[in-house]
N, C-alpha and C positions, 0 to 999 in steps of 0.2 A: 502417448507414445509407448509407455510401459505396457498399457493394455494391448496395443497392437503387437508388440514383441511377444508377450505372453501367449496371445492367441496364435501367432504364427508358429511358435515353438511347441504348441500343444501342452503347455504347462497347466495342470489343474488349478483352478482358482479356488483357493481356500478362503474361509471367512476372514483370515488375517490379511491376505492379499486384497480381497474385495474391500476391506475397510480402508486400507492404504490408498487404493485407487479412487474410491469414492471420496475420501477426505481430500485428495489432491484436486479432484474435479470441483468439489464444493468450494474449496478455498480459492482456487484460481478463477472461478466464475463469480466470486463474491456472493456465495449462496444462491447461485443461479440468477443473479441480477445484472451482471455485466454484459457487454456486447459480445463476448465470446461464448455466451450461453446459446448453444445450437441444438438442433435436433439430435446430432451425434452425441453431444454431452449428456443430454437427457437419456438417450438410449443406453449409453455405457453406464451411467449412474443407476438406471433401472436394473440393468444386468447385474451390477455389483450388489444391489439389494437382494436380488434373487440368490446370490451366492453367500449371503450372510452379513453384509454390511448393514448396520442399524443407523439410519439417518438421525434419529433423535439422540442416541448416545454420542454419535460423532459430533453433532452440532453442540451438544451440551459440553463436551470436552474442549472443543475448539473455541467456542464463544462465551461460555459461562464459567470459566475457570481462570481467575486472575489472582495473583498474589497481592497481599496488602501493599507491598512495595510498588507494584505496577499501578495500582489505583492511586497511590500517593503521587507517583510520577505523572500520571494523567492529570491530576489536579494541578500540579506545578506548571505543566505545559499549557493547559487550557487557561490558567490564570493570566497568561501573557499572550493569548491569542490576539492576532492583529488582523485588520481588514483595511483595504484602501478606501479612499473617499467615495467611490461610486459603488462599493460593495461587491465588486466582481473578482477581486483577488483577496484571498485570506491566507494567513501563514501562522505557523507555530515554530518555536525555537526550542531546541534541546541542547543544553549545555552539559558537558561531561560531569560537572559538579552535581547535577541532578541525579545521576546514577549513584554517586557516592551517598548523597543525602537520603535516597530511598532504597538502597541496596538492590538496585536493578542493573540491567545491562542494555546494550543497544538493541538486542532482540526484543526488548519490551516496548519498543516504539513501532513495531512492525506495521500495525494498521491504524495508528493514531492519526495519520494524515486524513483519514476519512471523516474526522470530526470537522475540520475547517471546510472540507469539500462538501459537507452536507448542509452548510448554511445556505438558506434560500437566496438566490441571486448570484452566488459565487460561481464563476466560470473556471477558475484555476486555484488550486490549493498548493501551497509550497511548505515543505518541511526543511528547515535549516538545522542540520545536526552537526554539532562541533565534533571534530575528530583530530585531536592534537592541535596543530596550528592551521588546520584546513577545515573546510566546510563541505559536508556531504549534502547535496541538494536533491530532494525528491519532489517531483511535480506530478500533480494529478489534474486531469481535465474532466469537466462535465460534458464534453463532447464537441464544443465549438472551437476549441484551440488545440492544435497539434503540438503537444508538449515535447514530443520526440525531436521536432525540429529546433525547439528552444534549447533542449538539453544538448543537442549536437553542436550548437554554437559555443557551448562551454566545454566541449570535448567529451560529452556523455552520450547517452543513447537511451533507447527504450522503444515504446510504441506510442501511438497518437494519444492514448488516454493515460499512460503512466510511463514516466521517464525519470532519469536522474543524471547527475554529474557531480564532479568534485571540483571545488574551487580552492586553490592552494594559497596559503600565506597571506590572506587579506583579513581585515577586521570584519566583524559581523556587520557593522553599519555599512561598510563598503560593499560587501557581498549582497546584503539586502537591497541596497540602492540599485546595484547593477542588475540583479535578477528581477526585482519587481518592476523596474523601468522597462526591461525587455519584455516581460509578460504584458505590461500595459500596452505596448506597441503591437502585440500580437492579438489583442482582443478585437473581436469583430465590432465594427462601428454601428 
C-alpha cells in the first residue's frame, strides 16, 4: 500500500524508503514463504533492491539480532511447550513474570508462535499470552483450519492462517480447555 501511494505521488524512492518497503514485504510474507507471496510481492521487492535495499543486511537485522533476554525468554517458553494427544495442536504459554525474569517485553514474543507451528504434524499453533487478568490468544494455521473463524467465536479476528482474540477474566486452565477443545472440533477428520 505504501509502495502504491509513493508511486502515485511520484515520490523518489531513496535507499531508506526502499529498505523500509522491502523489510515490510519480507516480514509480512514470512521471508517469501507464506501464501501471500505473490508475483507482485516479488516484483516490488526486486524494485526495492534496485533502489538500494540490501536483502542480506535486512534479513541479518530482522532475524539474526536477539538480545540475551529474548533468548532466555524463548527458552522459558519452549520449556513448557505443549501438544495434544494426536499431535495436531501445539501451544505455548507466556506469563507476565517471564518478562520480568528475562528483562523482556511483549514485543519479544512476536514470532515465537512459529516454533510450535513448525512441529511436524501440527495443524494449529496457539499462543496463550497473559495480559493482566486476561489472556491474549494468537492462532496460526498450517492451512487446513481457518483460524479466523475460531478467533471470531471468541470476539477476535484475523485471516484464515493467522488470527487472535482476547479472553477476559478466566484462569489459564479454563482458557486453555476452552480454546484447545474448540480447535480440536475444527480439525479436519
